[in-house]
All heavy atoms as a GROMACS GRO file, in nm:
protein
  603
    1MET      N    1  10.993  25.522  22.991
    1MET     CA    2  11.010  25.526  23.134
    1MET      C    3  11.157  25.552  23.163
    1MET      O    4  11.244  25.514  23.086
    1MET     CB    5  10.970  25.393  23.196
    1MET     CG    6  10.831  25.350  23.162
    1MET     SD    7  10.797  25.191  23.239
    1MET     CE    8  10.629  25.221  23.282
    2VAL      N    9  11.182  25.614  23.276
    2VAL     CA   10  11.319  25.642  23.318
    2VAL      C   11  11.339  25.583  23.457
    2VAL      O   12  11.257  25.603  23.547
    2VAL     CB   13  11.346  25.794  23.323
    2VAL    CG1   14  11.488  25.821  23.371
    2VAL    CG2   15  11.324  25.857  23.186
    3TYR      N   16  11.447  25.507  23.472
    3TYR     CA   17  11.482  25.448  23.600
    3TYR      C   18  11.616  25.503  23.643
    3TYR      O   19  11.714  25.497  23.568
    3TYR     CB   20  11.490  25.295  23.586
    3TYR     CG   21  11.530  25.223  23.711
    3TYR    CD1   22  11.438  25.196  23.810
    3TYR    CD2   23  11.661  25.178  23.729
    3TYR    CE1   24  11.474  25.128  23.926
    3TYR    CE2   25  11.699  25.110  23.844
    3TYR     CZ   26  11.605  25.085  23.941
    3TYR     OH   27  11.641  25.017  24.056
    4LYS      N   28  11.623  25.560  23.764
    4LYS     CA   29  11.748  25.611  23.821
    4LYS      C   30  11.824  25.493  23.881
    4LYS      O   31  11.774  25.427  23.971
    4LYS     CB   32  11.721  25.716  23.929
    4LYS     CG   33  11.666  25.845  23.876
    4LYS     CD   34  11.774  25.921  23.804
    4LYS     CE   35  11.729  26.061  23.770
    4LYS     NZ   36  11.828  26.130  23.690
    5THR      N   37  11.942  25.468  23.830
    5THR     CA   38  12.022  25.355  23.876
    5THR      C   39  12.088  25.384  24.009
    5THR      O   40  12.099  25.500  24.051
    5THR     CB   41  12.129  25.319  23.772
    5THR    OG1   42  12.211  25.433  23.751
    5THR    CG2   43  12.066  25.272  23.642
    6SER      N   44  12.136  25.278  24.074
    6SER     CA   45  12.204  25.291  24.202
    6SER      C   46  12.319  25.192  24.209
    6SER      O   47  12.302  25.074  24.174
    6SER     CB   48  12.104  25.262  24.315
    6SER     OG   49  12.168  25.264  24.440
    7GLY      N   50  12.436  25.238  24.248
    7GLY     CA   51  12.550  25.150  24.268
    7GLY      C   52  12.626  25.111  24.142
    7GLY      O   53  12.707  25.019  24.146
    8VAL      N   54  12.599  25.180  24.031
    8VAL     CA   55  12.668  25.150  23.904
    8VAL      C   56  12.716  25.278  23.839
    8VAL      O   57  12.682  25.388  23.884
    8VAL     CB   58  12.575  25.073  23.807
    8VAL    CG1   59  12.541  24.936  23.862
    8VAL    CG2   60  12.448  25.150  23.778
    9CYS      N   61  12.791  25.264  23.732
    9CYS     CA   62  12.847  25.381  23.663
    9CYS      C   63  12.741  25.460  23.586
    9CYS      O   64  12.751  25.582  23.574
    9CYS     CB   65  12.956  25.338  23.566
    9CYS     SG   66  13.097  25.260  23.649
   10SER      N   67  12.642  25.391  23.529
   10SER     CA   68  12.538  25.464  23.456
   10SER      C   69  12.448  25.537  23.555
   10SER      O   70  12.433  25.495  23.669
   10SER     CB   71  12.456  25.368  23.369
   10SER     OG   72  12.385  25.276  23.448
   11GLN      N   73  12.390  25.648  23.509
   11GLN     CA   74  12.304  25.727  23.597
   11GLN      C   75  12.156  25.691  23.584
   11GLN      O   76  12.081  25.706  23.679
   11GLN     CB   77  12.320  25.877  23.566
   11GLN     CG   78  12.455  25.934  23.604
   11GLN     CD   79  12.555  25.921  23.489
   11GLN    OE1   80  12.521  25.931  23.372
   11GLN    NE2   81  12.680  25.895  23.523
   12SER      N   82  12.116  25.647  23.464
   12SER     CA   83  11.975  25.616  23.444
   12SER      C   84  11.958  25.522  23.325
   12SER      O   85  12.048  25.506  23.243
   12SER     CB   86  11.892  25.743  23.423
   12SER     OG   87  11.932  25.809  23.305
   13ILE      N   88  11.838  25.462  23.320
   13ILE     CA   89  11.802  25.373  23.209
   13ILE      C   90  11.669  25.422  23.152
   13ILE      O   91  11.573  25.444  23.228
   13ILE     CB   92  11.786  25.228  23.256
   13ILE    CG1   93  11.912  25.180  23.328
   13ILE    CG2   94  11.752  25.137  23.137
   13ILE    CD1   95  11.894  25.046  23.399
   14ASN      N   96  11.664  25.440  23.024
   14ASN     CA   97  11.539  25.474  22.955
   14ASN      C   98  11.491  25.348  22.883
   14ASN      O   99  11.572  25.278  22.822
   14ASN     CB  100  11.562  25.585  22.852
   14ASN     CG  101  11.606  25.713  22.918
   14ASN    OD1  102  11.528  25.777  22.986
   14ASN    ND2  103  11.732  25.749  22.900
   15TYR      N  104  11.362  25.321  22.888
   15TYR     CA  105  11.309  25.203  22.822
   15TYR      C  106  11.159  25.218  22.802
   15TYR      O  107  11.095  25.304  22.862
   15TYR     CB  108  11.338  25.076  22.903
   15TYR     CG  109  11.274  25.076  23.040
   15TYR    CD1  110  11.154  25.009  23.061
   15TYR    CD2  111  11.331  25.143  23.146
   15TYR    CE1  112  11.093  25.010  23.185
   15TYR    CE2  113  11.272  25.144  23.271
   15TYR     CZ  114  11.153  25.077  23.290
   15TYR     OH  115  11.093  25.078  23.414
   16GLU      N  116  11.105  25.132  22.716
   16GLU     CA  117  10.961  25.127  22.694
   16GLU      C  118  10.915  24.983  22.706
   16GLU      O  119  10.991  24.890  22.675
   16GLU     CB  120  10.927  25.178  22.553
   16GLU     CG  121  10.957  25.324  22.532
   16GLU     CD  122  10.926  25.369  22.390
   16GLU    OE1  123  10.839  25.308  22.324
   16GLU    OE2  124  10.992  25.464  22.345
   17ILE      N  125  10.792  24.965  22.751
   17ILE     CA  126  10.730  24.833  22.754
   17ILE      C  127  10.601  24.842  22.673
   17ILE      O  128  10.518  24.928  22.699
   17ILE     CB  129  10.698  24.790  22.899
   17ILE    CG1  130  10.826  24.778  22.980
   17ILE    CG2  131  10.621  24.657  22.898
   17ILE    CD1  132  10.803  24.750  23.128
   18LYS      N  133  10.592  24.756  22.572
   18LYS     CA  134  10.472  24.750  22.488
   18LYS      C  135  10.430  24.605  22.477
   18LYS      O  136  10.512  24.520  22.440
   18LYS     CB  137  10.500  24.806  22.348
   18LYS     CG  138  10.536  24.952  22.344
   18LYS     CD  139  10.566  24.994  22.201
   18LYS     CE  140  10.626  25.134  22.199
   18LYS     NZ  141  10.678  25.167  22.066
   19ASP      N  142  10.306  24.577  22.509
   19ASP     CA  143  10.253  24.441  22.497
   19ASP      C  144  10.341  24.338  22.567
   19ASP      O  145  10.365  24.229  22.517
   19ASP     CB  146  10.234  24.402  22.350
   19ASP     CG  147  10.136  24.493  22.279
   19ASP    OD1  148  10.035  24.533  22.341
   19ASP    OD2  149  10.160  24.527  22.161
   20GLY      N  150  10.393  24.376  22.685
   20GLY     CA  151  10.473  24.284  22.764
   20GLY      C  152  10.614  24.262  22.714
   20GLY      O  153  10.684  24.172  22.760
   21LYS      N  154  10.659  24.346  22.620
   21LYS     CA  155  10.794  24.332  22.565
   21LYS      C  156  10.873  24.461  22.584
   21LYS      O  157  10.816  24.569  22.593
   21LYS     CB  158  10.788  24.294  22.418
   21LYS     CG  159  10.724  24.157  22.399
   21LYS     CD  160  10.726  24.115  22.256
   21LYS     CE  161  10.663  23.975  22.248
   21LYS     NZ  162  10.660  23.926  22.112
   22VAL      N  163  11.004  24.448  22.588
   22VAL     CA  164  11.095  24.559  22.615
   22VAL      C  165  11.145  24.619  22.484
   22VAL      O  166  11.186  24.547  22.392
   22VAL     CB  167  11.216  24.510  22.697
   22VAL    CG1  168  11.313  24.624  22.727
   22VAL    CG2  169  11.170  24.445  22.826
   23TYR      N  170  11.143  24.754  22.478
   23TYR     CA  171  11.189  24.825  22.359
   23TYR      C  172  11.267  24.950  22.398
   23TYR      O  173  11.249  25.006  22.506
   23TYR     CB  174  11.070  24.869  22.273
   23TYR     CG  175  10.991  24.753  22.217
   23TYR    CD1  176  10.874  24.711  22.279
   23TYR    CD2  177  11.032  24.687  22.102
   23TYR    CE1  178  10.801  24.604  22.229
   23TYR    CE2  179  10.960  24.581  22.051
   23TYR     CZ  180  10.845  24.540  22.114
   23TYR     OH  181  10.772  24.434  22.065
   24ASN      N  182  11.352  24.995  22.307
   24ASN     CA  183  11.421  25.125  22.316
   24ASN      C  184  11.498  25.143  22.446
   24ASN      O  185  11.493  25.249  22.508
   24ASN     CB  186  11.322  25.239  22.295
   24ASN     CG  187  11.254  25.230  22.160
   24ASN    OD1  188  11.319  25.203  22.059
   24ASN    ND2  189  11.123  25.250  22.157
   25VAL      N  190  11.573  25.042  22.486
   25VAL     CA  191  11.655  25.052  22.607
   25VAL      C  192  11.779  25.136  22.577
   25VAL      O  193  11.850  25.110  22.479
   25VAL     CB  194  11.697  24.913  22.657
   25VAL    CG1  195  11.795  24.926  22.774
   25VAL    CG2  196  11.576  24.832  22.698
   26SER      N  197  11.802  25.236  22.658
   26SER     CA  198  11.925  25.315  22.647
   26SER      C  199  11.969  25.357  22.787
   26SER      O  200  11.887  25.382  22.875
   26SER     CB  201  11.905  25.438  22.559
   26SER     OG  202  11.814  25.528  22.616
   27PHE      N  203  12.099  25.358  22.806
   27PHE     CA  204  12.158  25.393  22.935
   27PHE      C  205  12.224  25.530  22.924
   27PHE      O  206  12.284  25.562  22.821
   27PHE     CB  207  12.265  25.291  22.974
   27PHE     CG  208  12.211  25.154  23.007
   27PHE    CD1  209  12.173  25.066  22.907
   27PHE    CD2  210  12.201  25.113  23.139
   27PHE    CE1  211  12.126  24.939  22.937
   27PHE    CE2  212  12.154  24.986  23.170
   27PHE     CZ  213  12.116  24.899  23.069
   28THR      N  214  12.218  25.608  23.030
   28THR     CA  215  12.290  25.735  23.038
   28THR      C  216  12.413  25.709  23.124
   28THR      O  217  12.402  25.672  23.241
   28THR     CB  218  12.203  25.844  23.102
   28THR    OG1  219  12.084  25.859  23.023
   28THR    CG2  220  12.278  25.976  23.107
   29GLY      N  221  12.531  25.726  23.064
   29GLY     CA  222  12.655  25.698  23.134
   29GLY      C  223  12.690  25.550  23.124
   29GLY      O  224  12.623  25.473  23.057
   30GLY      N  225  12.796  25.512  23.191
   30GLY     CA  226  12.837  25.373  23.191
   30GLY      C  227  12.922  25.337  23.070
   30GLY      O  228  12.971  25.423  22.998
   31CYS      N  229  12.939  25.208  23.047
   31CYS     CA  230  13.021  25.156  22.937
   31CYS      C  231  12.940  25.158  22.809
   31CYS      O  232  12.865  25.064  22.781
   31CYS     CB  233  13.068  25.015  22.970
   31CYS     SG  234  13.161  25.005  23.124
   32ASN      N  235  12.954  25.262  22.733
   32ASN     CA  236  12.869  25.291  22.619
   32ASN      C  237  12.847  25.173  22.524
   32ASN      O  238  12.733  25.136  22.494
   32ASN     CB  239  12.925  25.411  22.544
   32ASN     CG  240  12.830  25.466  22.440
   32ASN    OD1  241  12.712  25.436  22.441
   32ASN    ND2  242  12.882  25.546  22.352
   33GLY      N  243  12.953  25.113  22.475
   33GLY     CA  244  12.939  25.004  22.379
   33GLY      C  245  12.868  24.883  22.436
   33GLY      O  246  12.778  24.826  22.373
   34ASN      N  247  12.907  24.843  22.557
   34ASN     CA  248  12.844  24.727  22.620
   34ASN      C  249  12.696  24.752  22.645
   34ASN      O  250  12.612  24.663  22.626
   34ASN     CB  251  12.914  24.692  22.751
   34ASN     CG  252  13.052  24.637  22.730
   34ASN    OD1  253  13.081  24.575  22.628
   34ASN    ND2  254  13.140  24.661  22.825
   35LEU      N  255  12.663  24.871  22.690
   35LEU     CA  256  12.524  24.900  22.723
   35LEU      C  257  12.438  24.914  22.598
   35LEU      O  258  12.320  24.877  22.598
   35LEU     CB  259  12.516  25.024  22.812
   35LEU     CG  260  12.587  25.004  22.948
   35LEU    CD1  261  12.586  25.132  23.028
   35LEU    CD2  262  12.525  24.889  23.025
   36LYS      N  263  12.496  24.964  22.489
   36LYS     CA  264  12.423  24.965  22.362
   36LYS      C  265  12.395  24.822  22.319
   36LYS      O  266  12.288  24.790  22.266
   36LYS     CB  267  12.504  25.036  22.253
   36LYS     CG  268  12.500  25.187  22.262
   36LYS     CD  269  12.584  25.247  22.150
   36LYS     CE  270  12.590  25.396  22.158
   36LYS     NZ  271  12.680  25.454  22.056
   37GLY      N  272  12.493  24.734  22.341
   37GLY     CA  273  12.477  24.593  22.307
   37GLY      C  274  12.364  24.528  22.386
   37GLY      O  275  12.282  24.454  22.330
   38ILE      N  276  12.357  24.556  22.513
   38ILE     CA  277  12.248  24.502  22.596
   38ILE      C  278  12.114  24.549  22.543
   38ILE      O  279  12.020  24.471  22.530
   38ILE     CB  280  12.267  24.541  22.744
   38ILE    CG1  281  12.386  24.465  22.803
   38ILE    CG2  282  12.140  24.512  22.825
   38ILE    CD1  283  12.428  24.513  22.938
   39GLY      N  284  12.106  24.678  22.511
   39GLY     CA  285  11.981  24.733  22.457
   39GLY      C  286  11.937  24.660  22.331
   39GLY      O  287  11.819  24.628  22.314
   40LYS      N  288  12.031  24.632  22.242
   40LYS     CA  289  11.999  24.561  22.118
   40LYS      C  290  11.958  24.417  22.145
   40LYS      O  291  11.866  24.364  22.083
   40LYS     CB  292  12.118  24.562  22.021
   40LYS     CG  293  12.152  24.698  21.968
   40LYS     CD  294  12.054  24.741  21.862
   40LYS     CE  295  12.099  24.871  21.800
   40LYS     NZ  296  12.002  24.923  21.705
   41LEU      N  297  12.027  24.352  22.238
   41LEU     CA  298  11.998  24.212  22.267
   41LEU      C  299  11.860  24.190  22.329
   41LEU      O  300  11.796  24.089  22.304
   41LEU     CB  301  12.106  24.154  22.360
   41LEU     CG  302  12.242  24.132  22.295
   41LEU    CD1  303  12.346  24.098  22.402
   41LEU    CD2  304  12.235  24.022  22.191
   42VAL      N  305  11.814  24.285  22.411
   42VAL     CA  306  11.684  24.267  22.478
   42VAL      C  307  11.568  24.326  22.398
   42VAL      O  308  11.452  24.308  22.435
   42VAL     CB  309  11.683  24.325  22.622
   42VAL    CG1  310  11.793  24.260  22.706
   42VAL    CG2  311  11.697  24.476  22.622
   43GLU      N  312  11.596  24.393  22.288
   43GLU     CA  313  11.492  24.456  22.206
   43GLU      C  314  11.386  24.354  22.164
   43GLU      O  315  11.416  24.252  22.103
   43GLU     CB  316  11.555  24.520  22.082
   43GLU     CG  317  11.458  24.596  21.995
   43GLU     CD  318  11.414  24.730  22.050
   43GLU    OE1  319  11.475  24.781  22.147
   43GLU    OE2  320  11.318  24.786  21.996
   44GLY      N  321  11.262  24.380  22.201
   44GLY     CA  322  11.150  24.294  22.164
   44GLY      C  323  11.135  24.170  22.249
   44GLY      O  324  11.046  24.088  22.226
   45MET      N  325  11.219  24.153  22.349
   45MET     CA  326  11.216  24.036  22.436
   45MET      C  327  11.108  24.054  22.543
   45MET      O  328  11.088  24.164  22.593
   45MET     CB  329  11.353  24.018  22.502
   45MET     CG  330  11.373  23.888  22.575
   45MET     SD  331  11.539  23.876  22.650
   45MET     CE  332  11.639  23.851  22.505
   46PRO      N  333  11.039  23.946  22.582
   46PRO     CA  334  10.941  23.957  22.690
   46PRO      C  335  11.006  24.005  22.819
   46PRO      O  336  11.119  23.966  22.851
   46PRO     CB  337  10.889  23.814  22.705
   46PRO     CG  338  10.913  23.750  22.573
   46PRO     CD  339  11.041  23.813  22.522
   47VAL      N  340  10.936  24.089  22.892
   47VAL     CA  341  10.987  24.148  23.015
   47VAL      C  342  11.038  24.040  23.111
   47VAL      O  343  11.149  24.050  23.164
   47VAL     CB  344  10.879  24.235  23.084
   47VAL    CG1  345  10.922  24.276  23.224
   47VAL    CG2  346  10.848  24.357  23.000
   48ASP      N  347  10.958  23.938  23.134
   48ASP     CA  348  10.997  23.834  23.231
   48ASP      C  349  11.124  23.762  23.189
   48ASP      O  350  11.203  23.721  23.274
   48ASP     CB  351  10.883  23.735  23.250
   48ASP     CG  352  10.763  23.798  23.321
   48ASP    OD1  353  10.781  23.900  23.390
   48ASP    OD2  354  10.651  23.745  23.306
   49GLU      N  355  11.145  23.745  23.060
   49GLU     CA  356  11.267  23.680  23.010
   49GLU      C  357  11.389  23.768  23.035
   49GLU      O  358  11.495  23.719  23.076
   49GLU     CB  359  11.253  23.647  22.862
   49GLU     CG  360  11.368  23.565  22.808
   49GLU     CD  361  11.349  23.524  22.664
   49GLU    OE1  362  11.236  23.534  22.611
   49GLU    OE2  363  11.448  23.482  22.602
   50VAL      N  364  11.375  23.897  23.012
   50VAL     CA  365  11.486  23.990  23.037
   50VAL      C  366  11.522  23.986  23.184
   50VAL      O  367  11.640  23.975  23.221
   50VAL     CB  368  11.451  24.134  22.993
   50VAL    CG1  369  11.563  24.231  23.032
   50VAL    CG2  370  11.425  24.140  22.844
   51ILE      N  371  11.422  23.992  23.270
   51ILE     CA  372  11.446  23.989  23.415
   51ILE      C  373  11.519  23.860  23.453
   51ILE      O  374  11.619  23.864  23.526
   51ILE     CB  375  11.314  24.004  23.494
   51ILE    CG1  376  11.257  24.144  23.474
   51ILE    CG2  377  11.336  23.973  23.642
   51ILE    CD1  378  11.115  24.162  23.525
   52SER      N  379  11.472  23.745  23.404
   52SER     CA  380  11.533  23.618  23.444
   52SER      C  381  11.676  23.605  23.395
   52SER      O  382  11.759  23.544  23.461
   52SER     CB  383  11.449  23.500  23.395
   52SER     OG  384  11.456  23.486  23.255
   53LYS      N  385  11.709  23.664  23.281
   53LYS     CA  386  11.845  23.656  23.227
   53LYS      C  387  11.942  23.753  23.295
   53LYS      O  388  12.060  23.722  23.309
   53LYS     CB  389  11.846  23.683  23.077
   53LYS     CG  390  11.785  23.570  22.996
   53LYS     CD  391  11.790  23.602  22.848
   53LYS     CE  392  11.727  23.494  22.765
   53LYS     NZ  393  11.803  23.371  22.757
   54LEU      N  394  11.893  23.871  23.335
   54LEU     CA  395  11.984  23.976  23.383
   54LEU      C  396  11.988  23.993  23.534
   54LEU      O  397  12.087  24.046  23.587
   54LEU     CB  398  11.946  24.110  23.319
   54LEU     CG  399  11.949  24.114  23.166
   54LEU    CD1  400  11.914  24.254  23.116
   54LEU    CD2  401  12.084  24.069  23.112
   55LYS      N  402  11.886  23.950  23.604
   55LYS     CA  403  11.879  23.970  23.749
   55LYS      C  404  11.993  23.898  23.820
   55LYS      O  405  12.022  23.782  23.793
   55LYS     CB  406  11.745  23.919  23.803
   55LYS     CG  407  11.723  23.948  23.948
   55LYS     CD  408  11.585  23.907  23.991
   55LYS     CE  409  11.563  23.938  24.138
   55LYS     NZ  410  11.427  23.902  24.179
   56GLY      N  411  12.061  23.972  23.907
   56GLY     CA  412  12.166  23.914  23.989
   56GLY      C  413  12.306  23.924  23.932
   56GLY      O  414  12.403  23.886  23.997
   57ILE      N  415  12.320  23.975  23.810
   57ILE     CA  416  12.454  23.992  23.752
   57ILE      C  417  12.527  24.101  23.830
   57ILE      O  418  12.470  24.205  23.860
   57ILE     CB  419  12.445  24.029  23.602
   57ILE    CG1  420  12.389  23.912  23.522
   57ILE    CG2  421  12.582  24.072  23.548
   57ILE    CD1  422  12.365  23.944  23.376
   58THR      N  423  12.653  24.074  23.862
   58THR     CA  424  12.732  24.173  23.936
   58THR      C  425  12.841  24.229  23.844
   58THR      O  426  12.870  24.174  23.738
   58THR     CB  427  12.798  24.110  24.060
   58THR    OG1  428  12.879  24.001  24.018
   58THR    CG2  429  12.692  24.061  24.158
   59CYS      N  430  12.902  24.338  23.888
   59CYS     CA  431  13.009  24.404  23.812
   59CYS      C  432  13.128  24.423  23.907
   59CYS      O  433  13.120  24.501  24.002
   59CYS     CB  434  12.961  24.538  23.757
   59CYS     SG  435  13.083  24.623  23.655
   60GLY      N  436  13.235  24.350  23.881
   60GLY     CA  437  13.351  24.361  23.969
   60GLY      C  438  13.315  24.328  24.112
   60GLY      O  439  13.252  24.226  24.139
   61PHE      N  440  13.349  24.418  24.203
   61PHE     CA  441  13.320  24.397  24.345
   61PHE      C  442  13.185  24.454  24.386
   61PHE      O  443  13.147  24.446  24.502
   61PHE     CB  444  13.430  24.460  24.431
   61PHE     CG  445  13.564  24.394  24.411
   61PHE    CD1  446  13.665  24.457  24.340
   61PHE    CD2  447  13.588  24.267  24.462
   61PHE    CE1  448  13.788  24.397  24.321
   61PHE    CE2  449  13.710  24.205  24.443
   61PHE     CZ  450  13.811  24.270  24.372
   62LYS      N  451  13.112  24.511  24.291
   62LYS     CA  452  12.981  24.570  24.321
   62LYS      C  453  12.877  24.458  24.335
   62LYS      O  454  12.888  24.353  24.272
   62LYS     CB  455  12.938  24.665  24.209
   62LYS     CG  456  13.032  24.783  24.192
   62LYS     CD  457  12.993  24.866  24.072
   62LYS     CE  458  13.094  24.979  24.053
   62LYS     NZ  459  13.066  25.056  23.933
   63SER      N  460  12.775  24.484  24.412
   63SER     CA  461  12.669  24.384  24.432
   63SER      C  462  12.563  24.391  24.324
   63SER      O  463  12.467  24.315  24.327
   63SER     CB  464  12.605  24.403  24.570
   63SER     OG  465  12.545  24.530  24.577
   64THR      N  466  12.580  24.480  24.229
   64THR     CA  467  12.485  24.497  24.119
   64THR      C  468  12.563  24.528  23.992
   64THR      O  469  12.686  24.528  23.992
   64THR     CB  470  12.381  24.608  24.152
   64THR    OG1  471  12.279  24.610  24.052
   64THR    CG2  472  12.445  24.744  24.166
   65SER      N  473  12.492  24.552  23.883
   65SER     CA  474  12.553  24.587  23.755
   65SER      C  475  12.448  24.662  23.674
   65SER      O  476  12.330  24.666  23.712
   65SER     CB  477  12.594  24.461  23.680
   65SER     OG  478  12.479  24.386  23.645
   66CYS      N  479  12.486  24.716  23.562
   66CYS     CA  480  12.388  24.782  23.475
   66CYS      C  481  12.280  24.684  23.427
   66CYS      O  482  12.162  24.717  23.429
   66CYS     CB  483  12.458  24.853  23.360
   66CYS     SG  484  12.556  24.996  23.414
   67PRO      N  485  12.318  24.560  23.385
   67PRO     CA  486  12.213  24.466  23.349
   67PRO      C  487  12.119  24.434  23.465
   67PRO      O  488  11.997  24.426  23.448
   67PRO     CB  489  12.290  24.342  23.305
   67PRO     CG  490  12.423  24.393  23.262
   67PRO     CD  491  12.451  24.509  23.353
   68ASP      N  492  12.174  24.418  23.585
   68ASP     CA  493  12.092  24.392  23.704
   68ASP      C  494  12.000  24.511  23.731
   68ASP      O  495  11.883  24.492  23.768
   68ASP     CB  496  12.182  24.366  23.825
   68ASP     CG  497  12.105  24.332  23.951
   68ASP    OD1  498  12.026  24.235  23.948
   68ASP    OD2  499  12.126  24.401  24.052
   69GLN      N  500  12.051  24.631  23.711
   69GLN     CA  501  11.967  24.750  23.732
   69GLN      C  502  11.852  24.755  23.631
   69GLN      O  503  11.741  24.795  23.666
   69GLN     CB  504  12.052  24.878  23.721
   69GLN     CG  505  12.148  24.897  23.837
   69GLN     CD  506  12.074  24.931  23.965
   69GLN    OE1  507  12.008  25.033  23.976
   69GLN    NE2  508  12.086  24.842  24.063
   70LEU      N  509  11.876  24.709  23.508
   70LEU     CA  510  11.767  24.701  23.411
   70LEU      C  511  11.662  24.601  23.458
   70LEU      O  512  11.542  24.630  23.450
   70LEU     CB  513  11.821  24.661  23.273
   70LEU     CG  514  11.716  24.640  23.164
   70LEU    CD1  515  11.628  24.763  23.144
   70LEU    CD2  516  11.784  24.601  23.033
   71ALA      N  517  11.705  24.487  23.510
   71ALA     CA  518  11.610  24.389  23.563
   71ALA      C  519  11.528  24.450  23.676
   71ALA      O  520  11.405  24.433  23.683
   71ALA     CB  521  11.683  24.265  23.612
   72LYS      N  522  11.592  24.526  23.765
   72LYS     CA  523  11.522  24.590  23.876
   72LYS      C  524  11.422  24.694  23.824
   72LYS      O  525  11.311  24.706  23.875
   72LYS     CB  526  11.621  24.654  23.973
   72LYS     CG  527  11.699  24.551  24.051
   72LYS     CD  528  11.799  24.614  24.146
   72LYS     CE  529  11.874  24.502  24.218
   72LYS     NZ  530  11.951  24.547  24.330
   73ALA      N  531  11.462  24.768  23.722
   73ALA     CA  532  11.371  24.867  23.664
   73ALA      C  533  11.247  24.799  23.609
   73ALA      O  534  11.134  24.844  23.633
   73ALA     CB  535  11.443  24.944  23.552
   74LEU      N  536  11.267  24.689  23.538
   74LEU     CA  537  11.154  24.617  23.480
   74LEU      C  538  11.065  24.555  23.588
   74LEU      O  539  10.943  24.555  23.575
   74LEU     CB  540  11.204  24.510  23.383
   74LEU     CG  541  11.278  24.564  23.260
   74LEU    CD1  542  11.338  24.449  23.180
   74LEU    CD2  543  11.186  24.649  23.174
   75GLU      N  544  11.126  24.505  23.694
   75GLU     CA  545  11.048  24.451  23.806
   75GLU      C  546  10.961  24.559  23.868
   75GLU      O  547  10.845  24.536  23.902
   75GLU     CB  548  11.140  24.392  23.913
   75GLU     CG  549  11.198  24.258  23.877
   75GLU     CD  550  11.288  24.204  23.985
   75GLU    OE1  551  11.361  24.281  24.052
   75GLU    OE2  552  11.290  24.081  24.001
   76GLN      N  553  11.018  24.678  23.882
   76GLN     CA  554  10.942  24.788  23.943
   76GLN      C  555  10.832  24.840  23.851
   76GLN      O  556  10.740  24.906  23.897
   76GLN     CB  557  11.036  24.903  23.982
   76GLN     CG  558  11.119  24.870  24.103
   76GLN     CD  559  11.197  24.988  24.154
   76GLN    OE1  560  11.185  25.100  24.106
   76GLN    NE2  561  11.281  24.964  24.253
   77SER      N  562  10.841  24.806  23.723
   77SER     CA  563  10.736  24.847  23.631
   77SER      C  564  10.606  24.771  23.659
   77SER      O  565  10.501  24.814  23.616
   77SER     CB  566  10.780  24.823  23.486
   77SER     OG  567  10.890  24.905  23.455
   78GLY      N  568  10.619  24.658  23.727
   78GLY     CA  569  10.505  24.582  23.775
   78GLY      C  570  10.398  24.552  23.672
   78GLY      O  571  10.425  24.492  23.569
   79ASP      N  572  10.277  24.596  23.699
   79ASP     CA  573  10.160  24.566  23.617
   79ASP      C  574  10.171  24.621  23.476
   79ASP      O  575  10.098  24.578  23.388
   79ASP     CB  576  10.034  24.622  23.682
   79ASP     CG  577  10.006  24.558  23.816
   79ASP    OD1  578  10.037  24.438  23.831
   79ASP    OD2  579   9.955  24.627  23.905
   80GLN      N  580  10.259  24.714  23.453
   80GLN     CA  581  10.268  24.776  23.320
   80GLN      C  582  10.317  24.678  23.215
   80GLN      O  583  10.303  24.703  23.097
   80GLN     CB  584  10.360  24.898  23.326
   80GLN     CG  585  10.304  25.004  23.418
   80GLN     CD  586  10.399  25.121  23.432
   80GLN    OE1  587  10.475  25.151  23.342
   80GLN    NE2  588  10.396  25.187  23.545
   81HIS      N  589  10.375  24.566  23.256
   81HIS     CA  590  10.418  24.469  23.155
   81HIS      C  591  10.330  24.346  23.152
   81HIS      O  592  10.354  24.256  23.074
   81HIS     CB  593  10.566  24.429  23.178
   81HIS     CG  594  10.591  24.342  23.298
   81HIS    ND1  595  10.624  24.394  23.420
   81HIS    CD2  596  10.586  24.210  23.313
   81HIS    CE1  597  10.641  24.296  23.505
   81HIS    NE2  598  10.619  24.182  23.444
   82ALA      N  599  10.227  24.344  23.231
   82ALA     CA  600  10.139  24.226  23.236
   82ALA      C  601  10.049  24.218  23.113
   82ALA      O  602  10.028  24.310  23.043
   82ALA     CB  603  10.055  24.231  23.362
   0.00000   0.00000   0.00000
């Protein structure tokens, strides 16, 4: 799946959901090393756990962040992770 980000440096997030778990997270643009780290940390984690850990994180003066955008992407995936 591809999610177009808003309000952050990265342009999009690619990810997969299998059996209610998150896999293959990659960001286009943004802080490359940090975002690779996030992808590795959430690999195989249940969708709801990723959302609860990342939702609401801000970046500097922005009201969102790349991790928050990943949480929003997963929330919008809705029934696909149930």
